[in-house]
C-alpha positions in Angstrom: -80.9 -31.0 13.3 -82.7 -28.5 11.0 -80.7 -26.8 8.3 -80.4 -23.0 8.9 -80.2 -20.1 6.6 -77.7 -17.5 7.8 -78.6 -13.9 7.4 -75.5 -12.3 8.5 -75.5 -8.7 7.6 -72.2 -8.6 6.0 -74.4 -9.4 3.1 -74.7 -5.7 2.2 -73.2 -4.3 -1.0 -69.5 -4.2 -1.7 -68.8 -1.7 -4.6 -65.5 -2.1 -6.2 -64.1 -0.4 -9.2 -60.5 -1.4 -9.3 -57.9 0.6 -10.9 -55.8 -1.6 -13.1 -52.1 -1.1 -13.8 -51.7 -2.6 -17.2 -47.9 -3.0 -16.7 -48.1 -4.9 -13.4 -51.7 -5.8 -12.5 -52.3 -6.6 -8.8 -52.4 -10.3 -7.8 -53.0 -12.4 -4.7 -49.2 -12.4 -4.2 -48.5 -8.7 -4.5 -50.4 -6.0 -2.6 -49.3 -2.4 -2.7 -50.5 0.7 -0.9 -50.3 4.3 -1.9 -50.3 7.5 0.1 -54.0 7.4 0.8 -53.5 6.5 4.5 -53.1 2.7 4.2 -50.3 1.6 6.5 -47.7 -1.0 5.5 -49.1 -3.2 8.3 -52.6 -3.1 6.7 -51.1 -4.0 3.3 -49.2 -6.9 4.8 -52.4 -8.2 6.6 -54.3 -8.0 3.3 -51.5 -9.8 1.5 -51.4 -12.6 4.1 -55.1 -13.2 4.3 -55.4 -13.3 0.5 -52.5 -15.7 0.4 -54.2 -18.0 2.9 -57.4 -17.9 0.9 -55.6 -18.9 -2.2 -53.8 -21.7 -0.3 -57.1 -23.0 1.0 -58.6 -23.0 -2.5 -55.6 -24.8 -4.0 -55.5 -27.4 -1.1 -59.2 -28.2 -1.4 -58.9 -28.6 -5.2 -61.2 -25.7 -5.9 -58.6 -24.3 -8.4 -58.3 -27.7 -10.2 -55.4 -30.0 -10.7 -53.0 -27.3 -11.9 -53.6 -24.2 -9.7 -50.5 -22.5 -11.2 -52.2 -22.4 -14.6 -55.5 -20.8 -13.4 -56.5 -17.6 -15.3 -59.1 -15.6 -13.5 -59.8 -11.9 -13.3 -62.2 -10.7 -10.6 -63.3 -7.1 -10.3 -65.8 -5.9 -7.7 -66.8 -2.3 -7.3 -66.5 -0.4 -4.0 -69.5 -1.2 -1.8 -71.3 -0.6 1.5 -71.3 -3.7 3.7 -74.2 -3.9 6.2 -73.6 -5.6 9.6 -77.0 -6.8 10.7 -75.5 -9.9 12.3 -78.5 -12.2 12.5 -78.7 -16.0 12.1 -82.4 -17.0 11.6 -84.3 -20.2 10.8 -85.5 -19.8 7.3 -85.4 -23.5 6.3 -89.1 -23.5 5.4 -92.2 -21.3 5.2 -93.8 -23.3 7.9 -91.0 -22.5 10.4 -91.3 -18.8 9.5 -95.1 -18.6 9.4 -95.3 -16.3 12.4 -91.9 -14.6 11.8 -88.2 -15.5 11.8 -86.9 -17.3 14.8 -83.5 -16.0 15.9 -80.8 -18.6 16.3 -78.0 -16.3 17.2 -76.4 -12.9 16.7 -72.9 -11.9 15.7 -70.7 -10.0 18.2 -70.7 -6.2 18.0 -73.4 -6.4 15.2 -76.5 -4.2 14.8 -78.7 -7.0 16.0 -76.6 -7.4 19.2 -76.7 -3.6 19.8 -80.4 -3.5 19.3 -80.8 -6.2 22.0 -82.0 -9.1 19.8 -81.6 -12.4 21.7 -81.6 -16.1 20.5 -85.1 -17.4 20.7 -86.7 -14.0 19.7 -89.1 -14.1 16.8 -88.8 -11.2 14.4 -92.3 -10.3 13.2 -91.6 -7.1 11.3 -88.8 -4.8 10.0 -89.4 -1.1 9.8 -93.1 -1.7 9.7 -93.0 -4.4 7.1 -94.6 -7.6 8.3 -92.6 -10.9 8.0 -95.6 -13.1 8.8 -97.2 -15.5 6.3 -94.9 -14.6 3.4 -94.5 -18.2 2.0 -91.5 -19.8 0.4 -89.2 -19.2 -2.5 -88.4 -21.6 -5.3 -86.0 -23.5 -3.1 -88.5 -23.9 -0.3 -86.8 -21.4 2.0 -88.9 -18.8 3.9 -89.4 -15.6 1.9 -89.4 -13.7 5.2 -85.6 -13.9 5.3 -85.3 -12.5 1.8 -87.7 -9.6 2.8 -85.7 -8.9 5.9 -82.4 -8.8 3.9 -83.8 -6.6 1.1 -85.3 -4.2 3.6 -82.0 -3.8 5.4 -79.9 -3.5 2.2 -82.2 -0.7 1.0 -81.5 1.5 4.0 -79.0 4.3 3.7 -75.9 4.5 5.8 -76.5 5.1 9.5 -80.3 4.9 9.0 -82.5 3.9 11.9 -83.8 0.3 11.9 -86.7 -1.1 13.9 -87.2 -4.8 14.5 -90.5 -5.8 16.1 -89.9 -9.1 18.0 -91.9 -11.5 20.0 -90.1 -12.6 23.2 -92.1 -15.1 25.2 -95.6 -13.6 25.3 -94.5 -10.0 24.8 -93.9 -8.0 21.7 -91.1 -5.5 21.7 -89.9 -2.8 19.3 -86.1 -2.7 19.2 -84.7 0.5 17.6 -81.2 1.8 16.8 -78.9 2.8 14.0 -77.8 0.4 11.3 -74.1 -0.4 11.3 -72.3 -0.4 8.0 -68.9 0.1 6.6 -67.6 1.2 3.2 -65.4 -1.5 1.5 -62.8 -0.4 -1.0 -62.7 -1.5 -4.6 -61.1 -4.9 -5.3 -59.2 -6.3 -8.2 -57.8 -9.8 -8.1 -55.9 -11.4 -11.0 -54.9 -15.1 -11.0 -52.5 -16.3 -13.7 -50.7 -13.0 -14.4 -48.0 -12.5 -11.8 -47.1 -9.0 -10.7 -43.4 -9.2 -10.0 -40.6 -7.1 -8.5 -37.7 -6.3 -10.8 -34.3 -7.3 -9.4 -32.3 -6.3 -12.5 -29.3 -4.0 -11.8 -30.5 -0.3 -11.7 -30.3 1.3 -15.1 -29.5 -1.9 -16.9 -32.0 -3.2 -19.5 -31.6 -7.0 -20.3 -30.6 -7.5 -23.9 -31.6 -11.2 -24.0 -35.1 -10.9 -22.5 -36.3 -11.5 -19.0 -38.0 -14.2 -16.9 -39.3 -14.6 -13.4 -38.5 -16.4 -10.2 -41.6 -17.6 -8.3 -42.0 -18.6 -4.7 -45.7 -19.4 -5.0 -46.2 -22.3 -2.6 -48.0 -24.6 -5.1 -45.5 -27.5 -5.2 -47.0 -31.0 -4.6 -46.6 -32.2 -1.0 -46.5 -35.8 -2.1 -43.1 -35.1 -3.6 -41.9 -33.6 -0.2 -41.8 -30.1 -1.7 -42.5 -27.1 0.6 -42.4 -23.4 0.6 -39.2 -21.3 0.5 -38.1 -17.7 0.6 -35.2 -15.9 -1.2 -32.8 -13.8 0.8 -30.4 -12.8 -2.0 -30.5 -12.8 -5.8 -27.0 -12.3 -7.2 -25.8 -11.0 -3.8 -28.7 -8.4 -3.6 -31.7 -8.4 -1.4 -34.8 -8.6 -3.7 -37.8 -6.4 -3.0 -40.4 -5.4 -2.1 -40.6 -7.3 1.2 -43.1 -10.1 1.0 -43.2 -10.4 -2.8 -43.5 -13.9 -4.1 -42.4 -13.3 -7.7 -39.3 -11.5 -9.0 -38.5 -10.4 -12.5 -34.9 -11.1 -13.5 -32.8 -10.9 -16.7 -32.7 -14.1 -18.6 -29.6 -16.0 -17.8 -27.8 -17.6 -14.8 -28.5 -16.4 -11.3 -27.2 -17.2 -7.8 -29.8 -17.4 -5.1 -29.7 -17.8 -1.4 -32.8 -19.7 -0.3 -34.3 -20.3 3.1 -36.7 -23.3 3.7 -40.2 -23.0 5.2 -40.8 -26.7 5.9 -43.4 -27.2 8.7 -41.7 -28.1 12.0 -44.1 -31.1 12.4 -42.3 -32.7 9.5 -39.0 -32.7 11.4 -39.8 -35.8 13.5 -37.4 -36.2 16.5 -36.2 -32.6 16.4 -36.8 -30.6 19.5 -38.3 -27.1 19.4 -35.0 -25.7 20.9 -33.0 -27.4 18.1 -35.4 -26.0 15.5 -34.9 -22.5 16.9 -31.1 -22.8 16.9 -30.4 -24.6 13.7 -33.2 -24.7 11.2 -33.8 -22.5 8.2 -30.2 -21.7 7.5 -30.2 -20.5 3.9 -28.6 -22.5 1.1 -27.2 -21.4 -2.3 -29.0 -22.4 -5.5 -27.8 -21.7 -9.0 -30.5 -21.4 -11.6 -30.8 -20.6 -15.3 -33.8 -18.5 -16.3 -34.9 -18.7 -19.9 -36.6 -15.7 -21.6 -40.3 -15.6 -21.0 -40.1 -18.4 -18.4 -41.1 -18.5 -14.8 -38.8 -20.7 -12.6 -40.7 -22.0 -9.5 -38.6 -22.5 -6.4 -39.3 -24.9 -3.5 -37.6 -26.6 -0.5 -37.3 -30.3 -0.9 -37.5 -32.2 2.4 -35.1 -35.2 2.6 -37.2 -37.3 4.9 -34.5 -40.0 5.4 -31.9 -37.4 6.4 -33.7 -35.8 9.4 -30.8 -36.8 11.6 -28.7 -34.3 9.6 -30.7 -31.5 10.9 -27.9 -29.5 12.5 -25.9 -29.6 9.3 -28.8 -28.8 7.0 -28.8 -32.1 5.2 -32.6 -32.5 5.8 -33.4 -30.2 2.9 -32.3 -28.8 -0.4 -33.5 -25.8 -2.5 -34.8 -26.9 -5.9 -36.4 -25.8 -9.1 -39.5 -27.9 -9.2 -41.2 -26.5 -12.3 -40.7 -24.1 -15.2 -43.7 -22.4 -16.8 -43.7 -20.5 -20.1 -45.0 -17.0 -19.4 -44.6 -13.7 -21.1 -42.3 -11.3 -19.3 -43.1 -7.6 -20.1 
């Protein structure tokens, strides 16, 4: 099967100049919204999708052996993203000698609205011929690069014309180019934005630390994600935060497990709904400038104690030295 080069028009620009809060920089774990019209639901969706992306990177090893120690700061300016939505065969100059053969179109894309079909051969874009353009340094058809650069150079809502050959007929397909403006993005790994849970008006005199719920614990040690319902009898906030700043010292937590149901062999879904995830207390001591990482330890040999909660325990699985502002 030939290798294909995807020209999916989300390849347009994405400008992002991110505003950085030097006190609590945004991270993959914490997403906040202001009064500019972004709803809490949108903020929650962004938070969840970024968390899933980070989890995939950690699981595949892309973040190395110690993901919790990764330090990375990515800033992308706000940008226009063009949705051409074409998948074309650009594997070689020979395959694109007479134009770019269309392998498919993305749903609701510019190409679909123009009427482009799989099997069409694109011979020109806005009057610029795509025939006989040769190959780039990697051997791929330069026609694909020409098509992309021609589309990217168009202003928002500009008209686009694709001349295609369909069977023995040449057609001119015309219509507006679809694009969206993407907001600025600033992602920081390795510096955790946290929610303060110190008593109102009280400044810790012995320093501060953090409690982290980042789900980075090694699965081979039967460690899984957890959430915190209470810190010293108070509900921590904001909702969905994975890191909390606390005063250095001893704290009483109420922890709920997030062990995947598939681990609970022999436990029915009905039992899981009725009994699982009852929170348990955990006493921890947070040292100044230290992040305490919390997880749920799965007691694999005690699954039969499901209804009494014996199948898991809240634990501190790691402590990381980290400056607390």
